[in-house]
PDB file of the backbone (N, CA, C, O) and the ligand in Angstrom, with CONECT records:
HET     ZN  A 101       1
ATOM      1  N   MET A   1     112.971 127.871 -21.284  1.00  0.00           N
ATOM      2  CA  MET A   1     111.664 127.387 -20.830  1.00  0.00           C
ATOM      3  C   MET A   1     111.293 127.619 -19.240  1.00  0.00           C
ATOM      4  O   MET A   1     110.133 127.672 -18.833  1.00  0.00           O
ATOM      5  N   LYS A   2     112.446 127.746 -18.417  1.00  0.00           N
ATOM      6  CA  LYS A   2     112.248 128.044 -17.075  1.00  0.00           C
ATOM      7  C   LYS A   2     111.558 129.496 -16.892  1.00  0.00           C
ATOM      8  O   LYS A   2     110.833 129.817 -15.951  1.00  0.00           O
ATOM      9  N   LYS A   3     111.915 130.264 -17.932  1.00  0.00           N
ATOM     10  CA  LYS A   3     111.505 131.628 -17.668  1.00  0.00           C
ATOM     11  C   LYS A   3     110.045 131.775 -18.032  1.00  0.00           C
ATOM     12  O   LYS A   3     109.344 132.615 -17.468  1.00  0.00           O
ATOM     13  N   LEU A   4     109.555 130.924 -19.020  1.00  0.00           N
ATOM     14  CA  LEU A   4     108.136 130.855 -19.355  1.00  0.00           C
ATOM     15  C   LEU A   4     107.272 130.303 -18.301  1.00  0.00           C
ATOM     16  O   LEU A   4     106.158 130.778 -18.082  1.00  0.00           O
ATOM     17  N   ASN A   5     107.786 129.253 -17.606  1.00  0.00           N
ATOM     18  CA  ASN A   5     107.125 128.614 -16.517  1.00  0.00           C
ATOM     19  C   ASN A   5     106.917 129.691 -15.404  1.00  0.00           C
ATOM     20  O   ASN A   5     105.819 129.797 -14.858  1.00  0.00           O
ATOM     21  N   PHE A   6     107.880 130.418 -15.099  1.00  0.00           N
ATOM     22  CA  PHE A   6     107.888 131.633 -14.116  1.00  0.00           C
ATOM     23  C   PHE A   6     106.757 132.571 -14.502  1.00  0.00           C
ATOM     24  O   PHE A   6     105.977 132.926 -13.618  1.00  0.00           O
ATOM     25  N   ILE A   7     106.605 132.990 -15.718  1.00  0.00           N
ATOM     26  CA  ILE A   7     105.639 133.930 -16.188  1.00  0.00           C
ATOM     27  C   ILE A   7     104.226 133.404 -16.006  1.00  0.00           C
ATOM     28  O   ILE A   7     103.292 134.100 -15.609  1.00  0.00           O
ATOM     29  N   ILE A   8     104.151 132.219 -16.305  1.00  0.00           N
ATOM     30  CA  ILE A   8     102.741 131.463 -16.272  1.00  0.00           C
ATOM     31  C   ILE A   8     102.299 131.501 -14.674  1.00  0.00           C
ATOM     32  O   ILE A   8     101.173 131.891 -14.365  1.00  0.00           O
ATOM     33  N   ILE A   9     103.160 131.114 -13.784  1.00  0.00           N
ATOM     34  CA  ILE A   9     103.002 131.006 -12.308  1.00  0.00           C
ATOM     35  C   ILE A   9     102.629 132.537 -11.994  1.00  0.00           C
ATOM     36  O   ILE A   9     101.643 132.831 -11.318  1.00  0.00           O
ATOM     37  N   LEU A  10     103.372 133.343 -12.461  1.00  0.00           N
ATOM     38  CA  LEU A  10     103.157 134.866 -12.015  1.00  0.00           C
ATOM     39  C   LEU A  10     101.755 135.371 -12.299  1.00  0.00           C
ATOM     40  O   LEU A  10     101.072 135.988 -11.482  1.00  0.00           O
ATOM     41  N   ILE A  11     101.356 135.024 -13.644  1.00  0.00           N
ATOM     42  CA  ILE A  11     100.109 135.558 -14.077  1.00  0.00           C
ATOM     43  C   ILE A  11      98.973 134.734 -13.312  1.00  0.00           C
ATOM     44  O   ILE A  11      97.921 135.283 -12.985  1.00  0.00           O
ATOM     45  N   GLY A  12      99.191 133.619 -13.090  1.00  0.00           N
ATOM     46  CA  GLY A  12      98.299 132.781 -12.276  1.00  0.00           C
ATOM     47  C   GLY A  12      98.003 133.383 -10.809  1.00  0.00           C
ATOM     48  O   GLY A  12      96.883 133.501 -10.311  1.00  0.00           O
ATOM     49  N   LEU A  13      99.231 133.741 -10.218  1.00  0.00           N
ATOM     50  CA  LEU A  13      99.094 134.359  -8.888  1.00  0.00           C
ATOM     51  C   LEU A  13      98.482 135.827  -8.819  1.00  0.00           C
ATOM     52  O   LEU A  13      97.860 136.243  -7.841  1.00  0.00           O
ATOM     53  N   ILE A  14      98.740 136.586 -10.013  1.00  0.00           N
ATOM     54  CA  ILE A  14      98.093 138.026 -10.138  1.00  0.00           C
ATOM     55  C   ILE A  14      96.611 137.665 -10.335  1.00  0.00           C
ATOM     56  O   ILE A  14      95.786 138.327  -9.706  1.00  0.00           O
ATOM     57  N   THR A  15      96.219 136.736 -11.101  1.00  0.00           N
ATOM     58  CA  THR A  15      94.716 136.461 -11.372  1.00  0.00           C
ATOM     59  C   THR A  15      94.128 136.175 -10.012  1.00  0.00           C
ATOM     60  O   THR A  15      93.092 136.763  -9.702  1.00  0.00           O
ATOM     61  N   ILE A  16      94.728 135.268  -9.110  1.00  0.00           N
ATOM     62  CA  ILE A  16      94.126 134.886  -7.924  1.00  0.00           C
ATOM     63  C   ILE A  16      94.001 136.145  -6.926  1.00  0.00           C
ATOM     64  O   ILE A  16      93.034 136.249  -6.171  1.00  0.00           O
ATOM     65  N   VAL A  17      94.979 137.039  -6.968  1.00  0.00           N
ATOM     66  CA  VAL A  17      95.061 138.165  -6.151  1.00  0.00           C
ATOM     67  C   VAL A  17      93.787 139.113  -6.667  1.00  0.00           C
ATOM     68  O   VAL A  17      93.048 139.682  -5.863  1.00  0.00           O
ATOM     69  N   ILE A  18      93.648 139.195  -7.934  1.00  0.00           N
ATOM     70  CA  ILE A  18      92.707 140.215  -8.554  1.00  0.00           C
ATOM     71  C   ILE A  18      91.366 139.625  -8.090  1.00  0.00           C
ATOM     72  O   ILE A  18      90.518 140.342  -7.560  1.00  0.00           O
ATOM     73  N   LYS A  19      91.195 138.375  -8.284  1.00  0.00           N
ATOM     74  CA  LYS A  19      89.816 137.623  -8.011  1.00  0.00           C
ATOM     75  C   LYS A  19      89.467 137.833  -6.689  1.00  0.00           C
ATOM     76  O   LYS A  19      88.321 138.170  -6.395  1.00  0.00           O
ATOM     77  N   SER A  20      90.419 137.653  -5.779  1.00  0.00           N
ATOM     78  CA  SER A  20      90.123 137.764  -4.369  1.00  0.00           C
ATOM     79  C   SER A  20      89.734 139.097  -3.870  1.00  0.00           C
ATOM     80  O   SER A  20      88.867 139.252  -3.011  1.00  0.00           O
ATOM     81  N   ASN A  21      90.438 140.122  -4.466  1.00  0.00           N
ATOM     82  CA  ASN A  21      90.069 141.450  -4.295  1.00  0.00           C
ATOM     83  C   ASN A  21      88.694 141.788  -4.845  1.00  0.00           C
ATOM     84  O   ASN A  21      87.933 142.436  -4.126  1.00  0.00           O
ATOM     85  N   ALA A  22      88.322 141.417  -6.022  1.00  0.00           N
ATOM     86  CA  ALA A  22      87.152 141.662  -6.605  1.00  0.00           C
ATOM     87  C   ALA A  22      86.012 141.192  -5.825  1.00  0.00           C
ATOM     88  O   ALA A  22      84.984 141.860  -5.717  1.00  0.00           O
ATOM     89  N   ASN A  23      86.196 139.946  -5.230  1.00  0.00           N
ATOM     90  CA  ASN A  23      85.157 139.256  -4.342  1.00  0.00           C
ATOM     91  C   ASN A  23      84.953 140.065  -3.165  1.00  0.00           C
ATOM     92  O   ASN A  23      83.802 140.254  -2.772  1.00  0.00           O
ATOM     93  N   ASN A  24      85.940 140.565  -2.558  1.00  0.00           N
ATOM     94  CA  ASN A  24      85.776 141.392  -1.323  1.00  0.00           C
ATOM     95  C   ASN A  24      85.050 142.675  -1.533  1.00  0.00           C
ATOM     96  O   ASN A  24      84.364 143.173  -0.640  1.00  0.00           O
ATOM     97  N   ILE A  25      85.208 143.250  -2.788  1.00  0.00           N
ATOM     98  CA  ILE A  25      84.478 144.511  -3.120  1.00  0.00           C
ATOM     99  C   ILE A  25      82.955 144.171  -3.231  1.00  0.00           C
ATOM    100  O   ILE A  25      82.064 144.825  -2.689  1.00  0.00           O
ATOM    101  N   ILE A  26      82.784 143.096  -3.980  1.00  0.00           N
ATOM    102  CA  ILE A  26      81.472 142.851  -4.412  1.00  0.00           C
ATOM    103  C   ILE A  26      80.651 142.304  -3.156  1.00  0.00           C
ATOM    104  O   ILE A  26      79.473 142.641  -3.037  1.00  0.00           O
ATOM    105  N   ASP A  27      81.250 141.474  -2.226  1.00  0.00           N
ATOM    106  CA  ASP A  27      80.638 140.849  -1.031  1.00  0.00           C
ATOM    107  C   ASP A  27      80.188 142.012  -0.052  1.00  0.00           C
ATOM    108  O   ASP A  27      79.127 141.867   0.556  1.00  0.00           O
ATOM    109  N   GLN A  28      80.886 143.070   0.114  1.00  0.00           N
ATOM    110  CA  GLN A  28      80.432 144.153   1.130  1.00  0.00           C
ATOM    111  C   GLN A  28      78.980 144.593   0.958  1.00  0.00           C
ATOM    112  O   GLN A  28      78.159 144.500   1.871  1.00  0.00           O
ATOM    113  N   PRO A  29      78.693 145.088  -0.281  1.00  0.00           N
ATOM    114  CA  PRO A  29      77.327 145.611  -0.538  1.00  0.00           C
ATOM    115  C   PRO A  29      76.310 144.608  -0.562  1.00  0.00           C
ATOM    116  O   PRO A  29      75.172 144.911  -0.202  1.00  0.00           O
ATOM    117  N   LYS A  30      76.596 143.395  -0.961  1.00  0.00           N
ATOM    118  CA  LYS A  30      75.763 142.197  -0.892  1.00  0.00           C
ATOM    119  C   LYS A  30      75.305 141.893   0.463  1.00  0.00           C
ATOM    120  O   LYS A  30      74.111 141.704   0.699  1.00  0.00           O
ATOM    121  N   THR A  31      76.220 141.838   1.366  1.00  0.00           N
ATOM    122  CA  THR A  31      75.846 141.556   2.825  1.00  0.00           C
ATOM    123  C   THR A  31      74.933 142.707   3.350  1.00  0.00           C
ATOM    124  O   THR A  31      73.900 142.406   3.947  1.00  0.00           O
ATOM    125  N   SER A  32      75.265 143.980   3.156  1.00  0.00           N
ATOM    126  CA  SER A  32      74.466 145.138   3.595  1.00  0.00           C
ATOM    127  C   SER A  32      73.075 145.056   2.938  1.00  0.00           C
ATOM    128  O   SER A  32      72.099 145.428   3.590  1.00  0.00           O
ATOM    129  N   LEU A  33      72.929 144.591   1.692  1.00  0.00           N
ATOM    130  CA  LEU A  33      71.664 144.418   1.171  1.00  0.00           C
ATOM    131  C   LEU A  33      70.772 143.312   1.894  1.00  0.00           C
ATOM    132  O   LEU A  33      69.573 143.469   2.125  1.00  0.00           O
ATOM    133  N   ILE A  34      71.459 142.247   2.201  1.00  0.00           N
ATOM    134  CA  ILE A  34      70.801 141.131   2.873  1.00  0.00           C
ATOM    135  C   ILE A  34      70.285 141.553   4.260  1.00  0.00           C
ATOM    136  O   ILE A  34      69.181 141.242   4.708  1.00  0.00           O
ATOM    137  N   ASP A  35      71.197 142.284   4.873  1.00  0.00           N
ATOM    138  CA  ASP A  35      70.858 142.717   6.286  1.00  0.00           C
ATOM    139  C   ASP A  35      69.539 143.721   6.169  1.00  0.00           C
ATOM    140  O   ASP A  35      68.599 143.516   6.936  1.00  0.00           O
ATOM    141  N   SER A  36      69.477 144.736   5.272  1.00  0.00           N
ATOM    142  CA  SER A  36      68.290 145.449   5.156  1.00  0.00           C
ATOM    143  C   SER A  36      67.070 144.762   4.757  1.00  0.00           C
ATOM    144  O   SER A  36      65.975 145.150   5.165  1.00  0.00           O
ATOM    145  N   ALA A  37      67.215 143.664   3.905  1.00  0.00           N
ATOM    146  CA  ALA A  37      66.112 142.962   3.660  1.00  0.00           C
ATOM    147  C   ALA A  37      65.547 142.140   4.745  1.00  0.00           C
ATOM    148  O   ALA A  37      64.341 141.895   4.761  1.00  0.00           O
ATOM    149  N   LYS A  38      66.347 141.700   5.650  1.00  0.00           N
ATOM    150  CA  LYS A  38      65.975 141.010   6.943  1.00  0.00           C
ATOM    151  C   LYS A  38      65.229 141.850   7.838  1.00  0.00           C
ATOM    152  O   LYS A  38      64.319 141.350   8.499  1.00  0.00           O
ATOM    153  N   LYS A  39      65.510 143.067   7.933  1.00  0.00           N
ATOM    154  CA  LYS A  39      64.987 144.054   8.861  1.00  0.00           C
ATOM    155  C   LYS A  39      63.449 144.100   8.658  1.00  0.00           C
ATOM    156  O   LYS A  39      62.939 144.053   7.539  1.00  0.00           O
ATOM    157  N   VAL A  40      62.713 144.198   9.862  1.00  0.00           N
ATOM    158  CA  VAL A  40      61.353 144.417   9.774  1.00  0.00           C
ATOM    159  C   VAL A  40      60.940 145.726  10.332  1.00  0.00           C
ATOM    160  O   VAL A  40      61.438 146.154  11.373  1.00  0.00           O
ATOM    161  N   VAL A  41      59.997 146.399   9.628  1.00  0.00           N
ATOM    162  CA  VAL A  41      59.629 147.668  10.000  1.00  0.00           C
ATOM    163  C   VAL A  41      58.066 147.658  10.214  1.00  0.00           C
ATOM    164  O   VAL A  41      57.384 146.763   9.714  1.00  0.00           O
ATOM    165  N   THR A  42      57.543 148.617  10.928  1.00  0.00           N
ATOM    166  CA  THR A  42      56.257 148.636  11.051  1.00  0.00           C
ATOM    167  C   THR A  42      55.515 149.580  10.072  1.00  0.00           C
ATOM    168  O   THR A  42      56.003 150.679   9.810  1.00  0.00           O
ATOM    169  N   ASP A  43      54.334 149.169   9.521  1.00  0.00           N
ATOM    170  CA  ASP A  43      53.583 149.997   8.590  1.00  0.00           C
ATOM    171  C   ASP A  43      52.995 151.181   9.542  1.00  0.00           C
ATOM    172  O   ASP A  43      52.288 150.874  10.502  1.00  0.00           O
ATOM    173  N   PRO A  44      53.242 152.274   9.311  1.00  0.00           N
ATOM    174  CA  PRO A  44      52.788 153.397  10.108  1.00  0.00           C
ATOM    175  C   PRO A  44      51.194 153.666  10.066  1.00  0.00           C
ATOM    176  O   PRO A  44      50.622 154.341  10.922  1.00  0.00           O
ATOM    177  N   VAL A  45      50.579 153.090   9.026  1.00  0.00           N
ATOM    178  CA  VAL A  45      49.209 153.248   8.802  1.00  0.00           C
ATOM    179  C   VAL A  45      48.386 152.162   9.579  1.00  0.00           C
ATOM    180  O   VAL A  45      47.510 152.477  10.385  1.00  0.00           O
ATOM    181  N   CYS A  46      48.704 150.923   9.302  1.00  0.00           N
ATOM    182  CA  CYS A  46      47.893 149.966   9.875  1.00  0.00           C
ATOM    183  C   CYS A  46      48.632 149.091  11.147  1.00  0.00           C
ATOM    184  O   CYS A  46      48.064 148.212  11.795  1.00  0.00           O
ATOM    185  N   LYS A  47      49.903 149.507  11.322  1.00  0.00           N
ATOM    186  CA  LYS A  47      50.735 148.956  12.418  1.00  0.00           C
ATOM    187  C   LYS A  47      51.068 147.522  12.082  1.00  0.00           C
ATOM    188  O   LYS A  47      51.369 146.748  12.990  1.00  0.00           O
ATOM    189  N   MET A  48      51.034 147.175  10.965  1.00  0.00           N
ATOM    190  CA  MET A  48      51.294 145.786  10.617  1.00  0.00           C
ATOM    191  C   MET A  48      52.924 145.670  10.404  1.00  0.00           C
ATOM    192  O   MET A  48      53.529 146.644   9.958  1.00  0.00           O
ATOM    193  N   LYS A  49      53.534 144.599  10.696  1.00  0.00           N
ATOM    194  CA  LYS A  49      55.071 144.283  10.573  1.00  0.00           C
ATOM    195  C   LYS A  49      55.113 143.994   9.045  1.00  0.00           C
ATOM    196  O   LYS A  49      54.424 143.136   8.492  1.00  0.00           O
ATOM    197  N   VAL A  50      56.017 144.826   8.423  1.00  0.00           N
ATOM    198  CA  VAL A  50      56.511 144.500   7.001  1.00  0.00           C
ATOM    199  C   VAL A  50      57.827 144.433   6.911  1.00  0.00           C
ATOM    200  O   VAL A  50      58.484 144.969   7.803  1.00  0.00           O
ATOM    201  N   LYS A  51      58.533 143.732   5.765  1.00  0.00           N
ATOM    202  CA  LYS A  51      59.842 143.544   5.596  1.00  0.00           C
ATOM    203  C   LYS A  51      60.362 144.855   5.105  1.00  0.00           C
ATOM    204  O   LYS A  51      59.665 145.491   4.315  1.00  0.00           O
ATOM    205  N   ALA A  52      61.566 145.343   5.509  1.00  0.00           N
ATOM    206  CA  ALA A  52      62.222 146.576   4.929  1.00  0.00           C
ATOM    207  C   ALA A  52      62.762 146.167   3.715  1.00  0.00           C
ATOM    208  O   ALA A  52      63.089 144.997   3.520  1.00  0.00           O
ATOM    209  N   GLY A  53      62.882 147.074   2.858  1.00  0.00           N
ATOM    210  CA  GLY A  53      63.340 146.887   1.434  1.00  0.00           C
ATOM    211  C   GLY A  53      62.117 146.553   0.497  1.00  0.00           C
ATOM    212  O   GLY A  53      62.323 146.327  -0.695  1.00  0.00           O
ATOM    213  N   THR A  54      60.995 146.525   0.964  1.00  0.00           N
ATOM    214  CA  THR A  54      59.980 146.195   0.027  1.00  0.00           C
ATOM    215  C   THR A  54      59.735 147.335  -1.029  1.00  0.00           C
ATOM    216  O   THR A  54      60.140 148.478  -0.819  1.00  0.00           O
ATOM    217  N   SER A  55      59.102 147.005  -2.097  1.00  0.00           N
ATOM    218  CA  SER A  55      58.930 148.063  -2.992  1.00  0.00           C
ATOM    219  C   SER A  55      57.896 149.167  -2.707  1.00  0.00           C
ATOM    220  O   SER A  55      57.867 150.244  -3.303  1.00  0.00           O
ATOM    221  N   LYS A  56      56.997 148.762  -1.671  1.00  0.00           N
ATOM    222  CA  LYS A  56      56.115 149.770  -1.153  1.00  0.00           C
ATOM    223  C   LYS A  56      56.623 150.521   0.040  1.00  0.00           C
ATOM    224  O   LYS A  56      56.381 150.112   1.175  1.00  0.00           O
ATOM    225  N   ASN A  57      57.303 151.581  -0.175  1.00  0.00           N
ATOM    226  CA  ASN A  57      57.935 152.347   0.843  1.00  0.00           C
ATOM    227  C   ASN A  57      57.834 153.851   0.399  1.00  0.00           C
ATOM    228  O   ASN A  57      57.615 154.226  -0.753  1.00  0.00           O
ATOM    229  N   ALA A  58      58.013 154.590   1.413  1.00  0.00           N
ATOM    230  CA  ALA A  58      58.116 156.108   1.186  1.00  0.00           C
ATOM    231  C   ALA A  58      58.989 156.711   2.182  1.00  0.00           C
ATOM    232  O   ALA A  58      59.139 156.234   3.307  1.00  0.00           O
ATOM    233  N   VAL A  59      59.588 157.811   1.741  1.00  0.00           N
ATOM    234  CA  VAL A  59      60.536 158.481   2.538  1.00  0.00           C
ATOM    235  C   VAL A  59      60.012 159.722   2.958  1.00  0.00           C
ATOM    236  O   VAL A  59      59.670 160.551   2.114  1.00  0.00           O
ATOM    237  N   TYR A  60      59.905 159.956   4.238  1.00  0.00           N
ATOM    238  CA  TYR A  60      59.570 161.146   4.916  1.00  0.00           C
ATOM    239  C   TYR A  60      60.385 161.648   6.042  1.00  0.00           C
ATOM    240  O   TYR A  60      60.591 160.900   6.998  1.00  0.00           O
ATOM    241  N   ASN A  61      60.858 162.828   6.017  1.00  0.00           N
ATOM    242  CA  ASN A  61      61.687 163.290   6.997  1.00  0.00           C
ATOM    243  C   ASN A  61      63.022 162.459   6.969  1.00  0.00           C
ATOM    244  O   ASN A  61      63.547 162.207   8.053  1.00  0.00           O
ATOM    245  N   LYS A  62      63.560 162.053   5.903  1.00  0.00           N
ATOM    246  CA  LYS A  62      64.822 161.210   5.637  1.00  0.00           C
ATOM    247  C   LYS A  62      64.710 159.882   6.354  1.00  0.00           C
ATOM    248  O   LYS A  62      65.712 159.192   6.544  1.00  0.00           O
ATOM    249  N   ILE A  63      63.429 159.493   6.780  1.00  0.00           N
ATOM    250  CA  ILE A  63      63.173 158.120   7.361  1.00  0.00           C
ATOM    251  C   ILE A  63      62.425 157.374   6.227  1.00  0.00           C
ATOM    252  O   ILE A  63      61.545 157.929   5.569  1.00  0.00           O
ATOM    253  N   THR A  64      62.797 156.144   6.033  1.00  0.00           N
ATOM    254  CA  THR A  64      61.999 155.228   5.059  1.00  0.00           C
ATOM    255  C   THR A  64      61.041 154.494   5.790  1.00  0.00           C
ATOM    256  O   THR A  64      61.384 153.805   6.750  1.00  0.00           O
ATOM    257  N   TYR A  65      59.776 154.591   5.388  1.00  0.00           N
ATOM    258  CA  TYR A  65      58.693 153.839   5.982  1.00  0.00           C
ATOM    259  C   TYR A  65      58.298 152.614   5.059  1.00  0.00           C
ATOM    260  O   TYR A  65      58.335 152.810   3.845  1.00  0.00           O
ATOM    261  N   GLY A  66      57.979 151.554   5.459  1.00  0.00           N
ATOM    262  CA  GLY A  66      57.487 150.355   4.690  1.00  0.00           C
ATOM    263  C   GLY A  66      56.101 150.246   4.883  1.00  0.00           C
ATOM    264  O   GLY A  66      55.589 150.626   5.936  1.00  0.00           O
ATOM    265  N   PHE A  67      55.344 149.687   3.823  1.00  0.00           N
ATOM    266  CA  PHE A  67      53.871 149.533   3.858  1.00  0.00           C
ATOM    267  C   PHE A  67      53.445 148.047   3.386  1.00  0.00           C
ATOM    268  O   PHE A  67      54.136 147.438   2.569  1.00  0.00           O
ATOM    269  N   CYS A  68      52.364 147.540   3.901  1.00  0.00           N
ATOM    270  CA  CYS A  68      51.892 146.316   3.630  1.00  0.00           C
ATOM    271  C   CYS A  68      51.299 146.412   2.349  1.00  0.00           C
ATOM    272  O   CYS A  68      51.427 145.423   1.627  1.00  0.00           O
ATOM    273  N   SER A  69      50.607 147.499   1.857  1.00  0.00           N
ATOM    274  CA  SER A  69      49.971 147.499   0.576  1.00  0.00           C
ATOM    275  C   SER A  69      49.981 148.957  -0.004  1.00  0.00           C
ATOM    276  O   SER A  69      50.245 149.964   0.652  1.00  0.00           O
ATOM    277  N   GLU A  70      49.676 148.917  -1.239  1.00  0.00           N
ATOM    278  CA  GLU A  70      49.722 150.175  -2.087  1.00  0.00           C
ATOM    279  C   GLU A  70      48.768 151.296  -1.483  1.00  0.00           C
ATOM    280  O   GLU A  70      49.016 152.500  -1.550  1.00  0.00           O
ATOM    281  N   SER A  71      47.578 150.707  -0.849  1.00  0.00           N
ATOM    282  CA  SER A  71      46.555 151.659  -0.357  1.00  0.00           C
ATOM    283  C   SER A  71      47.086 152.348   0.894  1.00  0.00           C
ATOM    284  O   SER A  71      46.825 153.533   1.103  1.00  0.00           O
ATOM    285  N   CYS A  72      47.892 151.560   1.799  1.00  0.00           N
ATOM    286  CA  CYS A  72      48.468 152.031   3.143  1.00  0.00           C
ATOM    287  C   CYS A  72      49.499 153.168   2.688  1.00  0.00           C
ATOM    288  O   CYS A  72      49.577 154.225   3.314  1.00  0.00           O
ATOM    289  N   LYS A  73      50.198 152.925   1.691  1.00  0.00           N
ATOM    290  CA  LYS A  73      51.259 153.801   1.247  1.00  0.00           C
ATOM    291  C   LYS A  73      50.535 155.265   0.801  1.00  0.00           C
ATOM    292  O   LYS A  73      50.841 156.371   1.248  1.00  0.00           O
ATOM    293  N   GLN A  74      49.531 154.979  -0.167  1.00  0.00           N
ATOM    294  CA  GLN A  74      48.779 156.262  -0.530  1.00  0.00           C
ATOM    295  C   GLN A  74      48.328 157.003   0.619  1.00  0.00           C
ATOM    296  O   GLN A  74      48.497 158.222   0.566  1.00  0.00           O
ATOM    297  N   LYS A  75      47.780 156.509   1.663  1.00  0.00           N
ATOM    298  CA  LYS A  75      47.173 157.105   2.789  1.00  0.00           C
ATOM    299  C   LYS A  75      48.279 157.848   3.501  1.00  0.00           C
ATOM    300  O   LYS A  75      48.081 158.996   3.899  1.00  0.00           O
ATOM    301  N   PHE A  76      49.436 157.237   3.676  1.00  0.00           N
ATOM    302  CA  PHE A  76      50.575 157.818   4.362  1.00  0.00           C
ATOM    303  C   PHE A  76      51.006 159.038   3.573  1.00  0.00           C
ATOM    304  O   PHE A  76      51.052 160.124   4.152  1.00  0.00           O
ATOM    305  N   VAL A  77      51.338 158.930   2.231  1.00  0.00           N
ATOM    306  CA  VAL A  77      51.783 159.913   1.390  1.00  0.00           C
ATOM    307  C   VAL A  77      50.829 161.130   1.346  1.00  0.00           C
ATOM    308  O   VAL A  77      51.263 162.271   1.194  1.00  0.00           O
ATOM    309  N   ALA A  78      49.522 160.848   1.485  1.00  0.00           N
ATOM    310  CA  ALA A  78      48.667 162.016   1.519  1.00  0.00           C
ATOM    311  C   ALA A  78      48.805 162.871   2.688  1.00  0.00           C
ATOM    312  O   ALA A  78      48.778 164.100   2.615  1.00  0.00           O
ATOM    313  N   GLU A  79      48.966 162.157   3.865  1.00  0.00           N
ATOM    314  CA  GLU A  79      49.058 162.883   5.153  1.00  0.00           C
ATOM    315  C   GLU A  79      50.021 162.230   6.102  1.00  0.00           C
ATOM    316  O   GLU A  79      49.608 161.659   7.111  1.00  0.00           O
ATOM    317  N   PRO A  80      51.297 162.302   5.800  1.00  0.00           N
ATOM    318  CA  PRO A  80      52.393 161.669   6.721  1.00  0.00           C
ATOM    319  C   PRO A  80      52.246 162.127   8.132  1.00  0.00           C
ATOM    320  O   PRO A  80      52.399 161.317   9.045  1.00  0.00           O
ATOM    321  N   SER A  81      51.970 163.331   8.358  1.00  0.00           N
ATOM    322  CA  SER A  81      51.960 163.788   9.823  1.00  0.00           C
ATOM    323  C   SER A  81      51.026 163.079  10.676  1.00  0.00           C
ATOM    324  O   SER A  81      51.205 162.851  11.873  1.00  0.00           O
ATOM    325  N   LYS A  82      49.839 162.685   9.860  1.00  0.00           N
ATOM    326  CA  LYS A  82      48.636 162.001  10.632  1.00  0.00           C
ATOM    327  C   LYS A  82      49.252 160.767  11.322  1.00  0.00           C
ATOM    328  O   LYS A  82      48.950 160.474  12.479  1.00  0.00           O
ATOM    329  N   TYR A  83      50.103 160.068  10.599  1.00  0.00           N
ATOM    330  CA  TYR A  83      50.492 158.808  11.087  1.00  0.00           C
ATOM    331  C   TYR A  83      51.824 158.582  11.852  1.00  0.00           C
ATOM    332  O   TYR A  83      52.174 157.505  12.335  1.00  0.00           O
ATOM    333  N   ILE A  84      52.571 159.839  11.899  1.00  0.00           N
ATOM    334  CA  ILE A  84      53.901 159.813  12.590  1.00  0.00           C
ATOM    335  C   ILE A  84      53.775 160.609  13.895  1.00  0.00           C
ATOM    336  O   ILE A  84      53.434 161.790  13.833  1.00  0.00           O
ATOM    337  N   LYS A  85      54.041 160.003  15.116  1.00  0.00           N
ATOM    338  CA  LYS A  85      53.900 160.711  16.356  1.00  0.00           C
ATOM    339  C   LYS A  85      55.169 161.511  16.539  1.00  0.00           C
ATOM    340  O   LYS A  85      56.238 160.927  16.364  1.00  0.00           O
ATOM    341  N   LYS A  86      55.160 162.780  16.870  1.00  0.00           N
ATOM    342  CA  LYS A  86      56.329 163.639  16.998  1.00  0.00           C
ATOM    343  C   LYS A  86      56.867 163.463  18.445  1.00  0.00           C
ATOM    344  O   LYS A  86      57.863 164.087  18.813  1.00  0.00           O
TER     345      LYS A  86
HETATM  346 ZN    ZN A 101      49.202 148.569   5.904  1.00  0.00          ZN2+
END
């Protein structure tokens, strides 16, 4: 019986260790996602402040630009160089 108790405790400890490791792995991308969602970017077309991570965004020269509306995004995509100062 003593051996059985030991095995149960061991399994319990292993489960706790695995769970805490899994939480650490899951927590890291979660925090970075929250950070990028909090970030505010400027709409290059109308100069309005918009939340980063919005669905209305476009990537140009490896930089992601956020837009307040679909029409601003369309304008930017048509002529990106018009809205970006070099
Ligand atoms: Zn806009």
